[in-house]
MOPAC internal coordinates of N, CA, C and O (Angstrom, degrees):
PM7 1SCF
backbone

  N    0.0000 0     0.00 0     0.00 0    0    0    0
  C    1.4104 1     0.00 0     0.00 0    1    0    0
  C    1.5360 1   109.33 1     0.00 0    2    1    0
  O    1.2310 1   121.25 1   -37.47 1    3    2    1
  N    1.2976 1   115.21 1   142.53 1    3    2    1
  C    1.4536 1   120.09 1  -178.80 1    5    3    2
  C    1.5398 1   109.94 1  -111.03 1    6    5    3
  O    1.2310 1   120.65 1   -41.87 1    7    6    5
  N    1.3716 1   116.37 1   138.13 1    7    6    5
  C    1.4103 1   121.25 1   177.66 1    9    7    6
  C    1.4707 1   111.55 1   -97.42 1   10    9    7
  O    1.2310 1   119.30 1   -71.83 1   11   10    9
  N    1.3328 1   118.94 1   108.17 1   11   10    9
  C    1.4908 1   120.73 1  -169.65 1   13   11   10
  C    1.5966 1   101.72 1  -123.25 1   14   13   11
  O    1.2310 1   122.48 1   -64.64 1   15   14   13
  N    1.4614 1   112.85 1   115.36 1   15   14   13
  C    1.4216 1   119.41 1   173.82 1   17   15   14
  C    1.4888 1   113.25 1    45.37 1   18   17   15
  O    1.2310 1   118.31 1  -137.75 1   19   18   17
  N    1.3276 1   120.83 1    42.25 1   19   18   17
  C    1.4429 1   122.46 1   172.66 1   21   19   18
  C    1.5642 1   111.99 1    85.28 1   22   21   19
  O    1.2310 1   119.56 1   178.34 1   23   22   21
  N    1.3196 1   118.45 1    -1.66 1   23   22   21
  C    1.4635 1   121.28 1   178.89 1   25   23   22
  C    1.5350 1   109.18 1  -112.02 1   26   25   23
  O    1.2310 1   121.67 1   -48.77 1   27   26   25
  N    1.2974 1   114.41 1   131.23 1   27   26   25
  C    1.4552 1   116.08 1   179.54 1   29   27   26
  C    1.5395 1   107.21 1   -93.36 1   30   29   27
  O    1.2310 1   120.79 1   -53.78 1   31   30   29
  N    1.3210 1   116.10 1   126.22 1   31   30   29
  C    1.5193 1   118.08 1  -179.46 1   33   31   30
  C    1.5467 1   104.77 1  -124.73 1   34   33   31
  O    1.2310 1   120.15 1   -45.51 1   35   34   33
  N    1.2985 1   117.33 1   134.49 1   35   34   33
  C    1.4021 1   125.01 1   176.02 1   37   35   34
  C    1.5068 1   108.31 1  -103.78 1   38   37   35
  O    1.2310 1   118.60 1   -69.74 1   39   38   37
  N    1.3593 1   120.27 1   110.26 1   39   38   37
  C    1.4598 1   122.09 1   178.54 1   41   39   38
  C    1.4792 1   115.82 1   -51.30 1   42   41   39
  O    1.2310 1   119.87 1   151.17 1   43   42   41
  N    1.3015 1   117.85 1   -28.83 1   43   42   41
  C    1.4345 1   121.77 1   179.55 1   45   43   42
  C    1.5695 1   109.64 1  -125.41 1   46   45   43
  O    1.2310 1   123.50 1   -89.83 1   47   46   45
  N    1.3476 1   110.89 1    90.17 1   47   46   45
  C    1.5054 1   112.03 1  -175.32 1   49   47   46
  C    1.4067 1   114.34 1   -61.39 1   50   49   47
  O    1.2310 1   121.15 1   -27.76 1   51   50   49
  N    1.3746 1   115.41 1   152.24 1   51   50   49
  C    1.4959 1   123.06 1  -173.64 1   53   51   50
  C    1.5528 1   108.58 1   -81.70 1   54   53   51
  O    1.2310 1   120.06 1   163.65 1   55   54   53
  N    1.3109 1   117.49 1   -16.35 1   55   54   53
  C    1.4775 1   119.19 1  -178.11 1   57   55   54
  C    1.5158 1   107.53 1   -83.82 1   58   57   55
  O    1.2310 1   118.94 1   -26.91 1   59   58   57
  N    1.3202 1   119.62 1   153.09 1   59   58   57
  C    1.4609 1   121.26 1   176.37 1   61   59   58
  C    1.5414 1   109.55 1   -61.60 1   62   61   59
  O    1.2310 1   120.67 1   -34.88 1   63   62   61
  N    1.3264 1   116.32 1   145.12 1   63   62   61
  C    1.4902 1   118.85 1  -178.13 1   65   63   62
  C    1.5018 1   113.96 1   -57.86 1   66   65   63
  O    1.2310 1   118.06 1   153.04 1   67   66   65
  N    1.2814 1   121.29 1   -26.96 1   67   66   65
  C    1.5671 1   123.28 1  -175.50 1   69   67   66
  C    1.5326 1   106.90 1   -71.77 1   70   69   67
  O    1.2310 1   119.41 1   156.07 1   71   70   69
  N    1.4025 1   118.72 1   -23.93 1   71   70   69
  C    1.4616 1   120.61 1  -171.29 1   73   71   70
  C    1.6063 1   107.93 1   -88.93 1   74   73   71
  O    1.2310 1   119.59 1   171.51 1   75   74   73
  N    1.2911 1   118.38 1    -8.49 1   75   74   73
  C    1.4673 1   122.04 1   175.64 1   77   75   74
  C    1.5436 1   109.73 1  -105.88 1   78   77   75
  O    1.2310 1   120.89 1   -44.89 1   79   78   77
  N    1.3096 1   115.90 1   135.11 1   79   78   77
  C    1.4482 1   118.35 1  -176.99 1   81   79   78
  C    1.5712 1   108.11 1   -69.66 1   82   81   79
  O    1.2310 1   121.52 1   -20.87 1   83   82   81
  N    1.2167 1   114.69 1   159.13 1   83   82   81
  C    1.4951 1   121.88 1   179.98 1   85   83   82
  C    1.4905 1   111.63 1   -63.00 1   86   85   83
  O    1.2310 1   120.47 1   145.48 1   87   86   85
  N    1.2956 1   116.70 1   -34.52 1   87   86   85
  C    1.4995 1   120.85 1   177.83 1   89   87   86
  C    1.5193 1   110.10 1   -67.42 1   90   89   87
  O    1.2310 1   119.72 1   139.78 1   91   90   89
  N    1.2821 1   118.14 1   -40.22 1   91   90   89
  C    1.5085 1   121.16 1  -179.89 1   93   91   90
  C    1.5572 1   107.34 1   -70.23 1   94   93   91
  O    1.2310 1   118.84 1   143.29 1   95   94   93
  N    1.3395 1   119.81 1   -36.71 1   95   94   93
  C    1.4672 1   121.70 1   177.56 1   97   95   94
  C    1.5131 1   110.20 1   -64.56 1   98   97   95
  O    1.2310 1   119.23 1   138.09 1   99   98   97
  N    1.3378 1   119.07 1   -41.91 1   99   98   97
  C    1.4380 1   121.14 1   179.50 1  101   99   98
  C    1.5735 1   109.99 1   -69.53 1  102  101   99
  O    1.2310 1   119.68 1   146.89 1  103  102  101
  N    1.2725 1   118.22 1   -33.11 1  103  102  101
  C    1.5399 1   122.07 1   176.33 1  105  103  102
  C    1.5048 1   108.33 1   -63.22 1  106  105  103
  O    1.2310 1   119.14 1   132.55 1  107  106  105
  N    1.3647 1   119.25 1   -47.45 1  107  106  105
  C    1.4599 1   123.76 1  -179.08 1  109  107  106
  C    1.5184 1   109.75 1   -62.91 1  110  109  107
  O    1.2310 1   118.25 1   142.20 1  111  110  109
  N    1.2825 1   120.94 1   -37.80 1  111  110  109
  C    1.4697 1   123.08 1  -178.87 1  113  111  110
  C    1.5434 1   110.67 1   -75.43 1  114  113  111
  O    1.2310 1   121.30 1   150.63 1  115  114  113
  N    1.3634 1   115.12 1   -29.37 1  115  114  113
  C    1.4687 1   116.92 1  -179.88 1  117  115  114
  C    1.5554 1   114.66 1   -80.43 1  118  117  115
  O    1.2310 1   121.45 1   171.76 1  119  118  117
  N    1.2816 1   114.83 1    -8.24 1  119  118  117
  C    1.5001 1   117.15 1  -176.33 1  121  119  118
  C    1.5690 1   107.14 1   -68.84 1  122  121  119
  O    1.2310 1   118.28 1   -55.42 1  123  122  121
  N    1.3102 1   120.88 1   124.58 1  123  122  121
  C    1.4997 1   120.57 1   177.63 1  125  123  122
  C    1.5650 1   108.29 1   -66.70 1  126  125  123
  O    1.2310 1   123.30 1   -30.89 1  127  126  125
  N    1.3375 1   111.28 1   149.11 1  127  126  125
  C    1.4302 1   117.44 1   179.71 1  129  127  126
  C    1.4845 1   114.25 1   -91.84 1  130  129  127
  O    1.2310 1   119.64 1  -173.86 1  131  130  129
  N    1.3612 1   118.28 1     6.14 1  131  130  129
  C    1.4441 1   120.73 1  -178.52 1  133  131  130
  C    1.5300 1   105.97 1  -104.01 1  134  133  131
  O    1.2310 1   121.22 1   -25.75 1  135  134  133
  N    1.3075 1   115.27 1   154.25 1  135  134  133
  C    1.4793 1   121.03 1   173.95 1  137  135  134
  C    1.5068 1   112.16 1   -71.74 1  138  137  135
  O    1.2310 1   120.45 1   -41.02 1  139  138  137
  N    1.3173 1   116.74 1   138.98 1  139  138  137
  C    1.4521 1   121.52 1   177.32 1  141  139  138
  C    1.4962 1   110.64 1  -111.09 1  142  141  139
  O    1.2310 1   119.16 1  -172.28 1  143  142  141
  N    1.3149 1   119.21 1     7.72 1  143  142  141
  C    1.4702 1   121.70 1  -179.92 1  145  143  142
  C    1.5506 1   107.26 1  -115.88 1  146  145  143
  O    1.2310 1   120.05 1   -21.03 1  147  146  145
  N    1.4079 1   117.50 1   158.97 1  147  146  145
  C    1.4107 1   118.66 1  -173.93 1  149  147  146
  C    1.5176 1   113.90 1   -80.76 1  150  149  147
  O    1.2310 1   119.22 1   174.61 1  151  150  149
  N    1.3102 1   119.10 1    -5.39 1  151  150  149
  C    1.4160 1   123.78 1  -174.06 1  153  151  150
  C    1.5201 1   111.35 1   -64.58 1  154  153  151
  O    1.2310 1   118.88 1   -46.97 1  155  154  153
  N    1.2944 1   119.74 1   133.03 1  155  154  153
  C    1.4812 1   123.92 1   177.18 1  157  155  154
  C    1.4340 1   109.56 1   -98.06 1  158  157  155
  O    1.2310 1   118.03 1   -49.58 1  159  158  157
  N    1.3807 1   121.36 1   130.42 1  159  158  157
  C    1.4014 1   127.00 1   176.79 1  161  159  158
  C    1.4857 1   109.40 1  -100.10 1  162  161  159
  O    1.2310 1   118.41 1   -39.11 1  163  162  161
  N    1.3272 1   120.63 1   140.89 1  163  162  161
  C    1.4599 1   126.82 1  -177.64 1  165  163  162
  C    1.5150 1   105.00 1  -113.27 1  166  165  163
  O    1.2310 1   122.88 1   -41.24 1  167  166  165
  N    1.3269 1   112.09 1   138.76 1  167  166  165
  C    1.4676 1   115.03 1   174.64 1  169  167  166
  C    1.5900 1   110.69 1   -96.06 1  170  169  167
  O    1.2310 1   120.07 1   160.88 1  171  170  169
  N    1.3186 1   117.46 1   -19.12 1  171  170  169
  C    1.4717 1   120.79 1   177.82 1  173  171  170
  C    1.5157 1   108.26 1  -105.70 1  174  173  171
  O    1.2310 1   119.66 1   -31.56 1  175  174  173
  N    1.3092 1   118.25 1   148.44 1  175  174  173
  C    1.4484 1   120.14 1   175.64 1  177  175  174
  C    1.5755 1   108.57 1   -62.28 1  178  177  175
  O    1.2310 1   122.02 1   -21.16 1  179  178  177
  N    1.2960 1   113.74 1   158.84 1  179  178  177
  C    1.4829 1   119.28 1  -176.64 1  181  179  178
  C    1.4771 1   106.67 1   -68.11 1  182  181  179
  O    1.2310 1   121.39 1   -42.46 1  183  182  181
  N    1.3383 1   114.94 1   137.54 1  183  182  181
  C    1.4988 1   120.56 1  -177.40 1  185  183  182
  C    1.5646 1   106.81 1   -69.63 1  186  185  183
  O    1.2310 1   122.33 1   -35.23 1  187  186  185
  N    1.3619 1   113.15 1   144.77 1  187  186  185
  C    1.4618 1   116.06 1   179.13 1  189  187  186
  C    1.5341 1   108.81 1   -69.82 1  190  189  187
  O    1.2310 1   119.89 1   -40.03 1  191  190  189
  N    1.3126 1   117.82 1   139.97 1  191  190  189
  C    1.3798 1   125.66 1   176.64 1  193  191  190
  C    1.4710 1   108.29 1  -114.98 1  194  193  191
  O    1.2310 1   119.26 1   -51.32 1  195  194  193
  N    1.3221 1   119.01 1   128.68 1  195  194  193
  C    1.4497 1   121.30 1   179.00 1  197  195  194
  C    1.5447 1   106.89 1  -101.97 1  198  197  195
  O    1.2310 1   120.74 1   -47.75 1  199  198  197
  N    1.2946 1   116.19 1   132.25 1  199  198  197
  C    1.4081 1   123.63 1   178.74 1  201  199  198
  C    1.5185 1   110.73 1  -110.79 1  202  201  199
  O    1.2310 1   119.68 1   -42.69 1  203  202  201
  N    1.3125 1   118.22 1   137.31 1  203  202  201
  C    1.4616 1   119.01 1  -179.44 1  205  203  202
  C    1.5040 1   111.52 1   -66.68 1  206  205  203
  O    1.2310 1   121.35 1   -34.05 1  207  206  205
  N    1.3544 1   115.03 1   145.95 1  207  206  205
  C    1.4778 1   119.18 1   177.88 1  209  207  206
  C    1.4144 1   109.37 1   -75.30 1  210  209  207
  O    1.2310 1   117.88 1   -35.70 1  211  210  209
  N    1.3652 1   121.63 1   144.30 1  211  210  209
  C    1.4352 1   125.45 1   174.08 1  213  211  210
  C    1.4963 1   108.80 1   -59.81 1  214  213  211
  O    1.2310 1   120.96 1   -28.49 1  215  214  213
  N    1.3171 1   115.77 1   151.51 1  215  214  213
  C    1.4554 1   119.43 1  -176.69 1  217  215  214
  C    1.5770 1   112.32 1   -62.64 1  218  217  215
  O    1.2310 1   120.21 1   158.19 1  219  218  217
  N    1.2738 1   117.21 1   -21.81 1  219  218  217
  C    1.4616 1   121.22 1  -179.85 1  221  219  218
  C    1.5500 1   111.82 1   -67.81 1  222  221  219
  O    1.2310 1   120.78 1   160.50 1  223  222  221
  N    1.3626 1   116.10 1   -19.50 1  223  222  221
  C    1.4403 1   119.67 1  -179.60 1  225  223  222
  C    1.5296 1   109.10 1   -93.80 1  226  225  223
  O    1.2310 1   120.42 1   174.75 1  227  226  225
  N    1.3015 1   116.80 1    -5.25 1  227  226  225
  C    1.5409 1   122.60 1  -179.46 1  229  227  226
  C    1.4705 1   111.33 1  -103.43 1  230  229  227
  O    1.2310 1   119.79 1  -121.16 1  231  230  229
  N    1.3437 1   118.00 1    58.84 1  231  230  229
  C    1.4494 1   120.43 1  -175.60 1  233  231  230
  C    1.5341 1   110.25 1   -88.99 1  234  233  231
  O    1.2310 1   121.80 1   -50.97 1  235  234  233
  N    1.3534 1   114.17 1   129.03 1  235  234  233
  C    1.4530 1   116.95 1   179.34 1  237  235  234
  C    1.4774 1   107.89 1   -90.41 1  238  237  235
  O    1.2310 1   123.12 1   -24.35 1  239  238  237
  N    1.3513 1   111.62 1   155.65 1  239  238  237
  C    1.5224 1   120.52 1   177.16 1  241  239  238
  C    1.5515 1   106.06 1    90.56 1  242  241  239
  O    1.2310 1   122.67 1     8.48 1  243  242  241
  N    1.3340 1   112.50 1  -171.52 1  243  242  241
  C    1.4768 1   117.84 1  -175.62 1  245  243  242
  C    1.5040 1   111.52 1   -65.55 1  246  245  243
  O    1.2310 1   119.73 1   -38.54 1  247  246  245
  N    1.3070 1   118.12 1   141.46 1  247  246  245
  C    1.4578 1   121.60 1  -177.46 1  249  247  246
  C    1.5842 1   103.16 1   -89.83 1  250  249  247
  O    1.2310 1   122.29 1   -52.07 1  251  250  249
  N    1.2833 1   113.22 1   127.93 1  251  250  249
  C    1.4705 1   119.39 1   178.64 1  253  251  250
  C    1.5289 1   109.00 1   -85.32 1  254  253  251
  O    1.2310 1   121.47 1   -45.12 1  255  254  253
  N    1.2881 1   114.79 1   134.88 1  255  254  253
  C    1.4541 1   121.04 1   179.32 1  257  255  254
  C    1.5494 1   110.32 1  -103.23 1  258  257  255
  O    1.2310 1   122.31 1   -43.02 1  259  258  257
  N    1.3604 1   113.17 1   136.98 1  259  258  257
  C    1.4917 1   115.94 1   176.57 1  261  259  258
  C    1.5090 1   107.50 1   -78.79 1  262  261  259
  O    1.2310 1   122.03 1   -47.91 1  263  262  261
  N    1.3642 1   113.73 1   132.09 1  263  262  261
  C    1.4556 1   118.21 1   175.48 1  265  263  262
  C    1.5314 1   115.32 1   -61.67 1  266  265  263
  O    1.2310 1   119.97 1   -32.31 1  267  266  265
  N    1.3148 1   117.66 1   147.69 1  267  266  265
  C    1.4432 1   119.71 1  -179.52 1  269  267  266
  C    1.5489 1   113.46 1  -101.33 1  270  269  267
  O    1.2310 1   120.36 1   172.50 1  271  270  269
  N    1.3530 1   116.91 1    -7.50 1  271  270  269
  C    1.4751 1   118.36 1   176.84 1  273  271  270
  C    1.5270 1   109.47 1  -149.36 1  274  273  271
  O    1.2310 1   121.53 1    -9.88 1  275  274  273
  N    1.3310 1   114.68 1   170.12 1  275  274  273
  C    1.4928 1   120.62 1   176.30 1  277  275  274
  C    1.4772 1   115.04 1   -55.69 1  278  277  275
  O    1.2310 1   121.48 1   136.59 1  279  278  277
  N    1.2897 1   114.77 1   -43.41 1  279  278  277
  C    1.4766 1   119.49 1  -175.57 1  281  279  278
  C    1.5016 1   111.94 1   -59.78 1  282  281  279
  O    1.2310 1   119.97 1   139.31 1  283  282  281
  N    1.3990 1   117.66 1   -40.69 1  283  282  281
  C    1.4746 1   120.57 1   177.16 1  285  283  282
  C    1.3966 1   110.77 1   -66.10 1  286  285  283
  O    1.2310 1   118.31 1   133.67 1  287  286  285
  N    1.3707 1   120.82 1   -46.33 1  287  286  285
  C    1.4289 1   125.70 1  -174.72 1  289  287  286
  C    1.5238 1   113.14 1   -68.20 1  290  289  287
  O    1.2310 1   120.88 1   148.51 1  291  290  289
  N    1.3080 1   115.93 1   -31.49 1  291  290  289
  C    1.4773 1   119.59 1  -176.88 1  293  291  290
  C    1.5247 1   111.35 1   -71.23 1  294  293  291
  O    1.2310 1   119.94 1   171.05 1  295  294  293
  N    1.3164 1   117.72 1    -8.95 1  295  294  293
  C    1.4920 1   118.49 1   179.95 1  297  295  294
  C    1.5352 1   110.42 1   -86.23 1  298  297  295
  O    1.2310 1   118.41 1   174.12 1  299  298  297
  N    1.3387 1   120.63 1    -5.88 1  299  298  297
  C    1.4122 1   122.70 1  -174.62 1  301  299  298
  C    1.5494 1   110.58 1  -122.64 1  302  301  299
  O    1.2310 1   120.81 1   -44.75 1  303  302  301
  N    1.3636 1   116.06 1   135.25 1  303  302  301
  C    1.4957 1   117.38 1  -176.96 1  305  303  302
  C    1.4512 1   112.24 1   -65.37 1  306  305  303
  O    1.2310 1   119.95 1   145.37 1  307  306  305
  N    1.2989 1   117.69 1   -34.63 1  307  306  305
  C    1.5333 1   119.36 1  -176.05 1  309  307  306
  C    1.5307 1   109.43 1   -65.18 1  310  309  307
  O    1.2310 1   120.72 1   140.15 1  311  310  309
  N    1.3463 1   116.23 1   -39.85 1  311  310  309
  C    1.4671 1   118.04 1   179.25 1  313  311  310
  C    1.5149 1   111.83 1   -74.24 1  314  313  311
  O    1.2310 1   119.08 1   140.48 1  315  314  313
  N    1.3194 1   119.36 1   -39.52 1  315  314  313
  C    1.5100 1   122.00 1   173.67 1  317  315  314
  C    1.5129 1   109.89 1   -54.49 1  318  317  315
  O    1.2310 1   120.10 1   134.71 1  319  318  317
  N    1.3372 1   117.41 1   -45.29 1  319  318  317
  C    1.4999 1   123.25 1  -179.30 1  321  319  318
  C    1.5300 1   104.35 1   -60.97 1  322  321  319
  O    1.2310 1   117.30 1   131.82 1  323  322  321
  N    1.3102 1   122.74 1   -48.18 1  323  322  321
  C    1.4530 1   125.20 1  -174.91 1  325  323  322
  C    1.5236 1   110.45 1   -62.44 1  326  325  323
  O    1.2310 1   119.89 1   136.97 1  327  326  325
  N    1.3534 1   117.81 1   -43.03 1  327  326  325
  C    1.4988 1   121.50 1   177.36 1  329  327  326
  C    1.5287 1   110.31 1   -64.47 1  330  329  327
  O    1.2310 1   120.75 1   138.69 1  331  330  329
  N    1.3893 1   116.17 1   -41.31 1  331  330  329
  C    1.4832 1   116.77 1   177.93 1  333  331  330
  C    1.4602 1   112.22 1   -62.64 1  334  333  331
  O    1.2310 1   120.35 1   135.83 1  335  334  333
  N    1.3115 1   116.94 1   -44.17 1  335  334  333
  C    1.5379 1   120.01 1   178.62 1  337  335  334
  C    1.4992 1   108.39 1   -59.30 1  338  337  335
  O    1.2310 1   118.85 1   134.31 1  339  338  337
  N    1.3015 1   119.80 1   -45.69 1  339  338  337
  C    1.5140 1   120.92 1  -177.31 1  341  339  338
  C    1.5124 1   110.84 1   -66.28 1  342  341  339
  O    1.2310 1   121.27 1   136.13 1  343  342  341
  N    1.3877 1   115.18 1   -43.87 1  343  342  341
  C    1.4341 1   115.02 1   179.47 1  345  343  342
  C    1.5491 1   116.76 1   -63.25 1  346  345  343
  O    1.2310 1   122.17 1   144.77 1  347  346  345
  N    1.3786 1   113.44 1   -35.23 1  347  346  345
  C    1.4204 1   117.64 1   178.58 1  349  347  346
  C    1.5567 1   110.19 1   -71.57 1  350  349  347
  O    1.2310 1   119.51 1   147.02 1  351  350  349
  N    1.2668 1   118.55 1   -32.98 1  351  350  349
  C    1.4801 1   122.73 1   177.52 1  353  351  350
  C    1.5711 1   108.68 1   -66.96 1  354  353  351
  O    1.2310 1   119.39 1   141.88 1  355  354  353
  N    1.3487 1   118.77 1   -38.12 1  355  354  353
  C    1.4719 1   121.54 1   176.71 1  357  355  354
  C    1.5092 1   111.81 1   -63.69 1  358  357  355
  O    1.2310 1   121.90 1   134.90 1  359  358  357
  N    1.3598 1   113.97 1   -45.10 1  359  358  357
  C    1.4970 1   118.20 1   177.81 1  361  359  358
  C    1.5350 1   112.96 1   -63.61 1  362  361  359
  O    1.2310 1   121.05 1   135.23 1  363  362  361
  N    1.3279 1   115.60 1   -44.77 1  363  362  361
  C    1.4452 1   121.91 1  -177.85 1  365  363  362
  C    1.5191 1   113.92 1   -63.62 1  366  365  363
  O    1.2310 1   121.59 1   146.28 1  367  366  365
  N    1.3790 1   114.56 1   -33.72 1  367  366  365
  C    1.5408 1   119.58 1  -178.26 1  369  367  366
  C    1.5922 1   109.10 1   -89.46 1  370  369  367
  O    1.2310 1   120.40 1   178.69 1  371  370  369
  N    1.3380 1   116.84 1    -1.31 1  371  370  369
  C    1.4716 1   120.13 1   178.80 1  373  371  370
  C    1.5320 1   111.26 1    64.20 1  374  373  371
  O    1.2310 1   120.55 1  -147.04 1  375  374  373
  N    1.3270 1   116.55 1    32.96 1  375  374  373
  C    1.4854 1   121.27 1  -179.07 1  377  375  374
  C    1.5222 1   110.87 1   -59.53 1  378  377  375
  O    1.2310 1   120.23 1   142.07 1  379  378  377
  N    1.3758 1   117.17 1   -37.93 1  379  378  377
  C    1.4169 1   120.82 1  -178.86 1  381  379  378
  C    1.5553 1   106.65 1  -161.48 1  382  381  379
  O    1.2310 1   122.15 1   -16.29 1  383  382  381
  N    1.2451 1   113.49 1   163.71 1  383  382  381
  C    1.5471 1   118.59 1   173.17 1  385  383  382
  C    1.5255 1   107.83 1  -133.09 1  386  385  383
  O    1.2310 1   123.09 1   -32.05 1  387  386  385
  N    1.3304 1   111.69 1   147.95 1  387  386  385
  C    1.4889 1   118.21 1   179.67 1  389  387  386
  C    1.5917 1   108.29 1   -83.56 1  390  389  387
  O    1.2310 1   122.95 1   -47.30 1  391  390  389
  N    1.3159 1   111.96 1   132.70 1  391  390  389
  C    1.4501 1   118.26 1   177.10 1  393  391  390
  C    1.5322 1   108.51 1  -138.33 1  394  393  391
  O    1.2310 1   120.83 1   -25.57 1  395  394  393
  N    1.3249 1   116.02 1   154.43 1  395  394  393
  C    1.5267 1   115.98 1  -179.49 1  397  395  394
  C    1.4956 1   108.01 1   -68.51 1  398  397  395
  O    1.2310 1   121.32 1   -36.17 1  399  398  397
  N    1.3467 1   115.09 1   143.83 1  399  398  397
  C    1.5052 1   118.83 1  -178.01 1  401  399  398
  C    1.5207 1   109.70 1   -70.09 1  402  401  399
  O    1.2310 1   120.90 1   -35.95 1  403  402  401
  N    1.3038 1   115.88 1   144.05 1  403  402  401
  C    1.4463 1   125.90 1   174.12 1  405  403  402
  C    1.5100 1   110.10 1  -102.77 1  406  405  403
  O    1.2310 1   118.69 1   -30.00 1  407  406  405
  N    1.2829 1   120.10 1   150.00 1  407  406  405
  C    1.4449 1   125.09 1  -174.11 1  409  407  406
  C    1.5220 1   110.43 1   -69.82 1  410  409  407
  O    1.2310 1   119.79 1   152.19 1  411  410  409
  N    1.3748 1   118.00 1   -27.81 1  411  410  409
  C    1.5098 1   122.15 1   179.52 1  413  411  410
  C    1.4292 1   112.20 1   -96.36 1  414  413  411
  O    1.2310 1   116.41 1  -168.96 1  415  414  413
  N    1.2905 1   124.43 1    11.04 1  415  414  413
  C    1.4482 1   126.38 1   179.64 1  417  415  414
  C    1.6029 1   110.27 1  -119.94 1  418  417  415
  O    1.2310 1   123.83 1   -34.48 1  419  418  417
  N    1.2990 1   110.25 1   145.52 1  419  418  417
  C    1.5066 1   115.36 1   173.78 1  421  419  418
  C    1.5161 1   107.79 1   -83.77 1  422  421  419
  O    1.2310 1   123.85 1   -39.56 1  423  422  421
  N    1.3822 1   110.23 1   140.44 1  423  422  421
  C    1.4504 1   117.56 1   176.67 1  425  423  422
  C    1.5140 1   109.55 1   -94.13 1  426  425  423
  O    1.2310 1   121.36 1   -49.14 1  427  426  425
  N    1.3289 1   115.01 1   130.86 1  427  426  425
  C    1.4742 1   119.52 1   179.16 1  429  427  426
  C    1.4849 1   109.13 1   -93.99 1  430  429  427
  O    1.2310 1   121.37 1   -51.71 1  431  430  429
  N    1.3844 1   114.99 1   128.29 1  431  430  429
  C    1.4176 1   119.74 1   179.33 1  433  431  430
  C    1.4948 1   111.32 1   -92.05 1  434  433  431
  O    1.2310 1   120.84 1    -3.42 1  435  434  433
  N    1.3353 1   115.99 1   176.58 1  435  434  433
  C    1.4671 1   121.03 1  -178.11 1  437  435  434
  C    1.5632 1   107.53 1  -145.28 1  438  437  435
  O    1.2310 1   119.57 1   -11.63 1  439  438  437
  N    1.3328 1   118.42 1   168.37 1  439  438  437
  C    1.4387 1   122.45 1   177.46 1  441  439  438
  C    1.4610 1   106.76 1  -148.53 1  442  441  439
  O    1.2310 1   122.11 1   -40.52 1  443  442  441
  N    1.3335 1   113.57 1   139.48 1  443  442  441
  C    1.4603 1   121.64 1   176.89 1  445  443  442
  C    1.5726 1   106.71 1   -81.26 1  446  445  443
  O    1.2310 1   122.16 1   -43.85 1  447  446  445
  N    1.3556 1   113.46 1   136.15 1  447  446  445
  C    1.4811 1   118.63 1   173.13 1  449  447  446
  C    1.5315 1   107.00 1  -125.26 1  450  449  447
  O    1.2310 1   121.00 1   -47.18 1  451  450  449
  N    1.3571 1   115.70 1   132.82 1  451  450  449
  C    1.4632 1   120.58 1  -169.74 1  453  451  450
  C    1.5286 1   105.67 1  -116.67 1  454  453  451
  O    1.2310 1   122.00 1   -44.78 1  455  454  453
  N    1.3670 1   113.78 1   135.22 1  455  454  453
  C    1.5294 1   121.09 1   175.80 1  457  455  454
  C    1.4446 1   108.30 1  -137.31 1  458  457  455
  O    1.2310 1   120.15 1   -34.07 1  459  458  457
  N    1.3324 1   117.31 1   145.93 1  459  458  457
  C    1.4485 1   124.15 1   169.25 1  461  459  458
  C    1.5480 1   106.00 1  -102.83 1  462  461  459
  O    1.2310 1   122.16 1   -64.26 1  463  462  461
  N    1.3436 1   113.47 1   115.74 1  463  462  461
  C    1.4575 1   122.87 1  -179.57 1  465  463  462
  C    1.5538 1   106.75 1   -87.05 1  466  465  463
  O    1.2310 1   120.09 1   -47.50 1  467  466  465
  N    1.3030 1   117.43 1   132.50 1  467  466  465
  C    1.5203 1   121.34 1  -175.80 1  469  467  466
  C    1.4524 1   112.26 1  -121.58 1  470  469  467
  O    1.2310 1   120.24 1   -27.65 1  471  470  469
  N    1.2900 1   117.15 1   152.35 1  471  470  469
  C    1.4486 1   124.45 1   173.30 1  473  471  470
  C    1.5131 1   108.34 1   -76.27 1  474  473  471
  O    1.2310 1   119.23 1    -9.03 1  475  474  473
  N    1.3379 1   119.07 1   170.97 1  475  474  473
  C    1.4463 1   123.57 1   177.75 1  477  475  474
  C    1.5551 1   112.62 1   -58.74 1  478  477  475
  O    1.2310 1   119.87 1   149.98 1  479  478  477
  N    1.3157 1   117.85 1   -30.02 1  479  478  477
  C    1.4653 1   121.25 1  -179.37 1  481  479  478
  C    1.4488 1   111.83 1   -85.54 1  482  481  479
  O    1.2310 1   117.56 1   177.66 1  483  482  481
  N    1.3888 1   122.25 1    -2.34 1  483  482  481
  C    1.4024 1   123.30 1   177.05 1  485  483  482
  C    1.5021 1   117.49 1    98.98 1  486  485  483
  O    1.2310 1   120.85 1   174.16 1  487  486  485
  N    1.3199 1   115.97 1    -5.84 1  487  486  485
  C    1.3789 1   124.91 1  -179.29 1  489  487  486
  C    1.5337 1   109.15 1   -74.22 1  490  489  487
  O    1.2310 1   118.85 1   -31.63 1  491  490  489
  N    1.3173 1   119.81 1   148.37 1  491  490  489
  C    1.4419 1   122.92 1   178.12 1  493  491  490
  C    1.4765 1   112.61 1   -69.01 1  494  493  491
  O    1.2310 1   119.56 1   -57.34 1  495  494  493
  N    1.3194 1   118.45 1   122.66 1  495  494  493
  C    1.4485 1   122.86 1   179.28 1  497  495  494
  C    1.5394 1   108.76 1   -88.35 1  498  497  495
  O    1.2310 1   121.64 1   128.70 1  499  498  497
  N    1.3465 1   114.47 1   -51.30 1  499  498  497
  C    1.4520 1   115.27 1   175.42 1  501  499  498
  C    1.5697 1   106.32 1  -170.10 1  502  501  499
  O    1.2310 1   122.71 1   -15.39 1  503  502  501
  N    1.3465 1   112.41 1   164.61 1  503  502  501
  C    1.4422 1   120.91 1   179.46 1  505  503  502
  C    1.5759 1   108.32 1   -97.50 1  506  505  503
  O    1.2310 1   120.88 1   -52.21 1  507  506  505
  N    1.3520 1   115.92 1   127.79 1  507  506  505
  C    1.4079 1   117.29 1  -175.46 1  509  507  506
  C    1.5572 1   110.54 1  -115.77 1  510  509  507
  O    1.2310 1   119.70 1   -49.25 1  511  510  509
  N    1.3218 1   118.18 1   130.75 1  511  510  509
  C    1.4565 1   121.20 1  -178.88 1  513  511  510
  C    1.4975 1   106.05 1  -119.36 1  514  513  511
  O    1.2310 1   120.10 1   180.00 1  515  514  513

């Protein structure tokens, strides 16, 4: 079967010739067998291309893991320092203030999120909490 400009034409129709009108038969025979559109068709799947990893992914030495909770982060000085810096920035900017909870108010919770920020070469720039 040939795909021509979005119309599928079978040069040998599966229906008996007497069930197709003469005009339809002439049209099927007049359809050119070459593609008239610029799209290229491939018979083989696309070859796999391997791309080099950025240098930030090629870190030598032990891989540092970002903590998933406060308890893990509190065991390391670098993460405690990052949390202290973030907490002081929140207080300095007046982002929120601590108040005793009231029975008629909803208490808003919070969660620490820890990220290691790296330079382009993969070296640790700073620890962010």
